[in-house]
C-alpha positions as CSV (number, residue, x, y, z in Angstrom):
1,X,94.0,66.9,153.4
2,X,93.6,67.4,149.6
3,X,90.7,69.7,149.3
4,X,90.4,69.3,145.6
5,X,89.3,65.7,145.7
6,X,86.6,64.1,147.9
7,X,88.0,61.8,150.6
8,X,86.8,58.3,149.9
9,X,87.9,55.3,152.0
10,X,86.7,51.7,151.8
11,X,86.5,48.6,153.8
12,X,86.5,45.6,151.4
13,X,86.1,42.2,153.3
14,X,85.7,38.8,151.8
15,X,82.4,37.0,152.8
16,X,84.5,34.1,154.1
17,X,83.6,34.6,157.8
18,X,82.2,37.0,160.4
19,X,83.4,40.5,161.3
20,X,86.7,40.0,163.2
21,X,88.2,42.5,165.7
22,X,90.9,43.4,163.3
23,X,88.5,44.0,160.4
24,X,86.2,46.0,162.6
25,X,89.2,48.2,163.7
26,X,90.2,48.7,160.1
27,X,86.6,49.6,159.1
28,X,86.3,52.0,162.0
29,X,89.5,53.9,161.2
30,X,88.5,54.2,157.5
31,X,85.1,55.4,158.7
32,X,86.6,58.0,161.1
33,X,89.1,59.2,158.5
34,X,86.4,59.7,155.9
35,X,84.0,61.4,158.3
36,X,86.6,63.7,159.8
37,X,87.3,65.0,156.3
38,X,83.6,65.2,155.3
39,X,84.2,62.3,152.9
40,X,82.5,59.0,152.1
41,X,83.0,55.5,153.6
42,X,82.4,52.7,151.2
43,X,81.7,49.0,151.8
44,X,82.7,46.7,149.0
45,X,82.8,42.9,148.8
46,X,85.7,40.8,147.6
47,X,83.7,37.6,146.9
48,X,85.6,35.9,144.1
49,X,87.0,33.1,146.3
50,X,83.7,31.3,145.9
51,X,84.8,28.1,147.6
52,X,85.5,29.9,150.9
53,X,82.4,32.2,150.9
54,X,80.0,31.5,153.7
55,X,76.3,31.9,153.6
56,X,75.1,35.3,154.7
57,X,78.7,36.5,155.0
58,X,77.9,39.8,153.4
59,X,74.8,40.3,155.5
60,X,76.7,39.5,158.7
61,X,79.5,42.0,158.0
62,X,77.0,44.8,157.3
63,X,74.8,44.0,160.3
64,X,77.7,43.9,162.7
65,X,79.2,47.2,161.3
66,X,75.7,48.8,161.7
67,X,75.5,47.4,165.3
68,X,78.8,49.1,166.0
69,X,77.5,52.4,164.6
70,X,79.5,52.2,161.3
71,X,77.1,52.9,158.4
72,X,78.6,52.9,154.9
73,X,77.6,55.7,152.6
74,X,77.8,53.2,149.7
75,X,77.5,49.4,149.6
76,X,76.2,46.5,147.5
77,X,72.7,47.3,149.0
78,X,73.2,51.1,148.7
79,X,75.2,51.5,145.5
80,X,76.1,54.6,143.6
81,X,75.7,53.7,139.9
82,X,78.5,56.1,139.0
83,X,81.1,53.7,140.6
84,X,79.9,50.4,139.1
85,X,79.3,47.2,141.0
86,X,80.2,46.7,144.6
87,X,80.7,43.0,144.5
88,X,83.8,41.6,142.7
89,X,81.8,38.6,141.4
90,X,79.7,41.1,139.4
91,X,82.7,42.7,137.7
92,X,84.5,39.8,136.0
93,X,84.0,41.3,132.5
94,X,85.6,44.5,133.7
95,X,88.7,42.7,135.0
96,X,89.1,40.7,131.8
97,X,88.6,43.8,129.7
98,X,91.5,45.6,131.5
99,X,93.7,42.5,131.4
100,X,93.1,42.1,127.6
101,X,93.9,45.8,127.1
102,X,97.1,45.3,129.0
103,X,98.0,42.3,126.7
104,X,97.3,44.4,123.6
105,X,99.7,47.1,125.0
106,X,102.4,44.6,126.0
107,X,101.8,45.3,129.6
108,X,100.8,41.7,130.3
109,X,101.0,38.3,128.6
110,X,99.5,34.9,128.5
111,X,101.5,32.3,130.5
112,X,100.8,28.7,129.5
113,X,102.6,27.0,132.4
114,X,100.8,24.1,134.3
115,X,101.1,23.8,138.1
116,X,103.6,21.0,137.5
117,X,105.7,23.0,135.2
118,X,105.7,26.0,137.7
119,X,106.9,23.6,140.4
120,X,109.7,22.4,138.2
121,X,110.8,26.0,137.5
122,X,110.8,26.7,141.2
123,X,112.9,23.6,141.9
124,X,115.4,24.7,139.2
125,X,115.8,28.1,140.9
126,X,116.2,26.5,144.3
127,X,119.0,24.3,142.9
128,X,120.8,27.5,141.9
129,X,120.3,28.9,145.5
130,X,117.4,31.1,144.6
131,X,114.7,30.4,147.2
132,X,112.5,33.5,146.6
133,X,110.7,32.4,143.5
134,X,110.6,34.8,140.6
135,X,108.7,33.7,137.5
136,X,110.8,33.5,134.3
137,X,108.7,34.4,131.3
138,X,111.4,32.8,129.0
139,X,111.5,29.4,130.8
140,X,108.7,27.5,129.1
141,X,109.3,26.6,125.5
142,X,106.3,25.1,123.8
143,X,105.1,25.1,120.2
144,X,102.4,27.3,118.8
145,X,100.2,24.3,118.4
146,X,100.6,23.4,122.1
147,X,99.8,27.1,123.0
148,X,96.7,26.9,120.9
149,X,95.6,23.7,122.5
150,X,96.1,25.0,126.0
151,X,94.4,28.3,125.2
152,X,91.4,26.4,123.8
153,X,91.2,24.3,127.0
154,X,91.8,27.4,129.2
155,X,95.0,26.0,130.5
156,X,96.7,29.3,131.0
157,X,96.8,32.4,133.2
158,X,97.6,36.1,132.5
159,X,100.7,37.6,134.1
160,X,101.7,41.3,134.4
161,X,104.9,42.2,132.5
162,X,106.9,44.1,135.1
163,X,109.7,46.4,134.0
164,X,113.2,45.4,135.3
165,X,114.8,47.2,138.2
166,X,112.1,49.7,138.8
167,X,111.4,51.2,142.3
168,X,107.9,51.4,143.5
169,X,107.6,53.7,146.5
170,X,105.0,55.4,148.6
171,X,104.8,57.7,151.6
172,X,102.9,55.4,154.0
173,X,100.5,57.4,156.2
174,X,101.6,55.4,159.2
175,X,105.2,54.2,158.5
176,X,106.7,56.8,156.2
177,X,108.6,56.1,153.0
178,X,108.7,52.5,151.8
179,X,110.5,51.4,148.6
180,X,110.3,48.0,146.8
181,X,112.2,47.1,143.6
182,X,110.3,45.3,140.8
183,X,113.0,42.7,140.7
184,X,111.9,41.6,144.2
185,X,108.4,40.9,142.9
186,X,108.6,39.3,139.4
187,X,105.8,38.8,136.9
188,X,102.7,37.8,138.9
189,X,99.4,36.4,137.9
190,X,96.6,38.9,137.4
191,X,94.0,36.5,135.9
192,X,93.9,32.9,137.1
193,X,93.2,29.9,134.8
194,X,89.6,29.9,136.0
195,X,89.1,33.4,134.7
196,X,88.9,35.0,138.1
197,X,91.2,38.0,138.9
198,X,93.8,37.8,141.7
199,X,93.4,40.1,144.6
200,X,96.2,42.6,143.7
201,X,94.7,43.1,140.3
202,X,91.0,43.4,141.1
203,X,91.6,45.7,144.1
204,X,93.4,48.2,141.9
205,X,90.6,48.3,139.4
206,X,88.0,48.6,142.2
207,X,89.8,51.4,143.9
208,X,90.3,53.2,140.6
209,X,86.7,52.8,139.5
210,X,85.4,54.0,142.9
211,X,87.8,57.0,143.1
212,X,89.2,55.7,146.4
213,X,91.5,58.4,147.7
214,X,93.0,56.7,150.8
215,X,93.5,53.1,151.8
216,X,93.9,52.2,155.5
217,X,94.5,48.5,156.0
218,X,96.5,45.9,158.1
219,X,100.3,45.7,157.9
220,X,100.0,42.2,156.2
221,X,99.2,44.1,153.0
222,X,102.5,46.0,152.9
223,X,103.9,43.3,150.5
224,X,100.8,43.8,148.3
225,X,101.2,47.5,147.8
226,X,104.2,47.5,145.4
227,X,102.3,45.0,143.2
228,X,99.3,47.3,143.2
229,X,101.4,50.4,142.5
230,X,102.9,48.5,139.5
231,X,99.4,48.1,138.0
232,X,98.6,51.8,138.6
233,X,101.9,52.8,137.0
234,X,101.4,50.5,133.9
235,X,97.9,51.8,133.4
236,X,98.9,55.4,134.0
237,X,96.3,55.7,136.8
238,X,96.8,57.8,140.0
239,X,97.0,55.6,143.1
240,X,95.4,56.4,146.4
241,X,97.4,57.1,149.5
242,X,98.2,54.0,151.6
243,X,98.5,53.6,155.3
244,X,99.3,50.2,157.0
245,X,98.0,49.7,160.5
246,X,100.0,47.8,163.1
247,X,98.8,44.4,164.4
248,X,96.5,43.8,167.4
249,X,98.0,41.4,170.0
250,X,96.8,39.7,173.1
251,X,98.1,40.7,176.5
252,X,101.2,38.5,176.0
253,X,102.1,40.4,172.9
254,X,101.3,37.7,170.5
255,X,99.3,38.4,167.3
256,X,95.6,37.5,167.7
257,X,95.0,34.0,166.6
258,X,91.6,32.3,166.1
259,X,93.1,29.5,168.3
260,X,93.4,31.9,171.2
261,X,90.4,31.2,173.3
262,X,91.2,33.7,176.0
263,X,88.9,36.3,174.4
264,X,86.1,36.6,171.9
265,X,87.5,37.7,168.5
266,X,84.4,38.3,166.5
267,X,82.0,41.3,166.9
268,X,79.1,38.9,166.7
269,X,80.2,37.4,170.1
270,X,80.3,40.7,171.8
271,X,76.8,41.5,170.4
272,X,75.5,38.2,171.8
273,X,77.0,38.9,175.2
274,X,75.2,42.2,175.4
275,X,78.1,44.6,175.3
276,X,77.2,48.2,174.7
277,X,78.1,48.9,171.0
278,X,79.1,52.5,171.6
279,X,81.6,51.2,174.1
280,X,83.1,48.8,171.6
281,X,83.3,51.6,169.0
282,X,85.1,53.8,171.5
283,X,87.4,51.0,172.7
284,X,88.4,49.9,169.2
285,X,89.2,53.5,168.2
286,X,92.0,53.5,170.8
287,X,93.6,50.3,169.5
288,X,96.3,52.1,167.5
289,X,95.3,55.7,167.8
290,X,95.3,58.3,170.6
291,X,93.5,61.5,171.1
292,X,95.7,64.6,171.3
293,X,94.3,65.3,174.8
294,X,94.8,61.7,175.9
295,X,91.0,61.5,176.6
296,X,89.5,58.0,176.6
297,X,85.8,58.2,176.9
298,X,84.5,59.8,173.6
299,X,81.3,59.4,171.7
300,X,81.2,58.9,167.9
301,X,80.9,62.6,167.0
302,X,83.9,63.5,169.3
303,X,86.0,60.7,167.8
304,X,85.2,61.9,164.3
305,X,86.1,65.5,165.1
306,X,89.4,64.5,166.8
307,X,90.6,61.7,164.4
308,X,93.9,62.5,162.9
309,X,95.8,59.8,160.9
310,X,99.1,61.3,162.0
311,X,98.3,60.0,165.5
312,X,98.1,56.4,164.3
313,X,100.5,54.2,166.3
314,X,103.6,52.7,164.8
315,X,103.6,50.0,167.6
316,X,101.3,47.0,168.0
317,X,98.2,47.4,170.1
318,X,97.2,45.1,173.0
319,X,93.6,43.9,173.2
320,X,92.9,44.3,176.9
321,X,89.5,42.6,177.7
322,X,89.5,44.1,181.2
323,X,89.9,47.6,179.6
324,X,87.0,46.9,177.2
325,X,84.8,45.7,180.1
326,X,85.6,49.0,181.8
327,X,84.5,50.9,178.7
328,X,81.3,48.9,178.5
329,X,80.6,49.5,182.2
330,X,81.1,53.3,181.8
331,X,78.7,53.4,178.9
332,X,76.2,51.1,180.8
333,X,76.2,53.6,183.6
334,X,75.1,56.4,181.2
335,X,72.4,54.3,179.4
336,X,68.8,55.4,179.8
337,X,67.0,53.2,182.3
338,X,64.0,52.6,180.1
339,X,66.3,51.4,177.2
340,X,68.0,48.9,179.5
341,X,64.6,47.8,180.9
342,X,63.5,47.0,177.3
343,X,66.5,44.7,176.8
344,X,66.0,42.6,179.9
345,X,63.6,39.7,180.4
346,X,61.6,40.5,183.6
347,X,59.1,37.7,182.9
348,X,56.4,37.9,185.6
349,X,57.7,41.1,187.2
350,X,55.4,43.9,186.2
351,X,56.2,46.6,188.8
352,X,57.8,49.5,186.8
353,X,59.4,51.1,189.9
354,X,60.9,47.8,190.9
355,X,62.4,47.4,187.4
356,X,63.7,51.0,187.6
357,X,65.4,50.5,191.0
358,X,66.9,47.2,189.7
359,X,68.4,48.9,186.6
360,X,69.6,51.9,188.5
361,X,71.3,49.6,191.0
362,X,73.0,47.1,188.7
363,X,74.0,49.2,185.8
364,X,76.6,50.7,188.1
365,X,78.5,47.4,188.2
366,X,77.6,45.4,185.1
367,X,79.5,45.5,181.8
368,X,77.0,43.6,179.7
369,X,73.3,43.0,179.3
370,X,73.9,39.3,179.9
371,X,75.6,40.1,183.1
372,X,72.7,42.2,184.2
373,X,70.2,39.5,183.2
374,X,72.1,37.0,185.4
375,X,71.8,39.4,188.3
376,X,68.1,39.8,187.5
377,X,67.5,36.1,187.5
378,X,68.9,35.9,191.0
379,X,65.9,37.8,192.4
380,X,63.4,35.4,190.8
381,X,64.7,32.6,193.1
382,X,63.4,31.8,196.6
383,X,65.7,32.4,199.5
384,X,66.2,29.5,202.0
385,X,65.5,30.4,205.6
386,X,68.6,30.9,207.6
387,X,69.5,28.8,210.6
388,X,69.8,30.4,214.0
389,X,72.1,33.3,213.5
390,X,74.0,34.3,216.7
391,X,75.2,37.6,215.6
392,X,74.5,40.9,217.4
393,X,74.5,42.9,214.1
394,X,71.9,40.6,212.5
395,X,69.7,40.5,215.6
396,X,69.6,44.3,215.9
397,X,69.0,44.7,212.2
398,X,66.0,42.3,212.3
399,X,64.5,44.2,215.1
400,X,65.0,47.5,213.3
401,X,63.6,46.1,210.0
402,X,60.4,44.8,211.7
403,X,59.3,48.2,212.9
404,X,59.7,50.0,209.6
405,X,58.0,50.0,206.2
406,X,59.7,47.9,203.6
407,X,61.1,50.4,201.1
408,X,64.7,51.4,200.2
409,X,64.8,54.4,202.5
410,X,63.4,52.5,205.5
411,X,65.8,49.6,205.0
412,X,68.6,52.1,204.9
413,X,67.4,53.6,208.1
414,X,67.4,50.2,209.7
415,X,71.0,49.7,208.6
416,X,72.0,53.1,209.9
417,X,70.3,52.4,213.3
418,X,72.0,49.1,213.6
419,X,75.3,50.8,213.1
420,X,74.5,53.3,215.8
421,X,73.4,50.6,218.3
422,X,76.2,48.1,217.7
423,X,79.0,50.6,217.0
424,X,80.0,48.4,214.0
425,X,80.8,49.8,210.6
426,X,82.3,48.8,207.3
427,X,82.7,45.1,206.7
428,X,81.7,44.2,210.3
429,X,78.4,45.9,209.7
430,X,77.5,45.1,206.1
431,X,78.8,41.5,205.7
432,X,76.6,39.9,208.4
433,X,73.6,41.8,207.1
434,X,74.2,40.9,203.5
435,X,74.8,37.2,204.2
436,X,71.8,37.0,206.5
437,X,69.4,38.7,204.1
438,X,70.6,37.7,200.6
439,X,73.1,34.8,201.2
440,X,75.6,36.8,199.2
441,X,79.0,38.0,200.3
442,X,79.2,40.8,197.7
443,X,76.9,42.9,195.7
444,X,75.7,46.4,194.9
445,X,74.1,48.9,197.3
446,X,72.8,46.8,200.3
447,X,69.5,48.5,201.0
448,X,68.4,48.3,197.4
449,X,69.5,44.7,197.1
450,X,67.4,43.7,200.1
451,X,64.4,45.7,198.7
452,X,64.7,44.0,195.4
453,X,64.4,40.5,196.9
454,X,61.0,41.6,198.3
455,X,59.5,41.8,201.7
456,X,58.0,38.3,201.6
457,X,61.3,36.5,200.7
458,X,63.4,38.5,203.1
459,X,61.0,38.1,206.0
460,X,60.7,34.4,205.4
461,X,64.5,34.0,205.3
462,X,65.0,36.0,208.5
463,X,62.1,34.1,210.3
464,X,60.1,37.3,210.8
465,X,57.0,35.5,209.2
């Protein structure tokens, strides 16, 4: 990368909702890109759509990024004064200043059209077979007096004055060269009638003010990029390098929709379910990027060291919940036992060794803390005594269990001796014992499961006491 300029990437959400999978993936790639190049990752807030902002939207975004392990170097709560404000709502004067400078230099102009007049202009173009609306700055003819009246009542917007037939092009970090002609865009609004900037105007000023060097974002922004390049060109500013990530789809290949209830789509949901955050970090990093050695399980530091934007995929990525569960299970297996113990509600269970055996046993098969808690709750319930069980394996096992101490090793010895006496193995051995002792058909290591229920419950169920 360019060694003369510090790499600075940004994630700039609107506080109109919680952190979505797509937004988290974008933030993650921006974070990995910056850190791989010893640069800075910036969190900025686009909060000018006041009507759609949700309470604590900013807080939620930052907390969920932090839970994933994505910590911004700069943000509204950790700003660098050199780069100005980190919330767009606090920069309105800056946007208006640039817009007025553009008017003074004939790079923008005041447009007095009302919504009704714009609709009429659009209909006239459609009657001529033009269905992709392009604003005609010469269409509205009103008197100076009417202009003055509308200006006084703030019945106007500010539009950029685009040059005719000018190509805007960029070498996309993901997709290669893209070219769009100014005639396909038309003069667009940079300041709305309410005095707020439009996205494509404000984002250019923000990126320029903050020295953003690289912009990675979703492919839905491809149509925004030429508009932003036009502003850079008119203001004689150097634009950042752009890269547009491919979409994330469900397993059927359809773009993720909030109406799709087949999987959780917000990071908050995975946090509440008790997923391992490092696993989600790892999983999301492979939604549209691959390691050169095809390795899958990688911690944060390894992902940072290997991240190369040239390996970003040009094809959509499928969100496979089964694969994510696999990642979470792998990370669960490597979690420290005491850390997992601290996250579980053992209630009246105080025996540390019991807790440790439980965690060691169930972290091998659980993907989430919630799943492990459900398994834990099973051991808090009483076991109903079994009815007469005419089964040679169970009969022999009960006799072997009675003559031994009640600990994991002794229970395993009883199982092994039962196998030796009955000549049964596999399902024929384990299934009858598991059903008889725990009333479960499946589960983790049998000797440990029996031990975890406790001597009193197991003996009562088997009729030993």
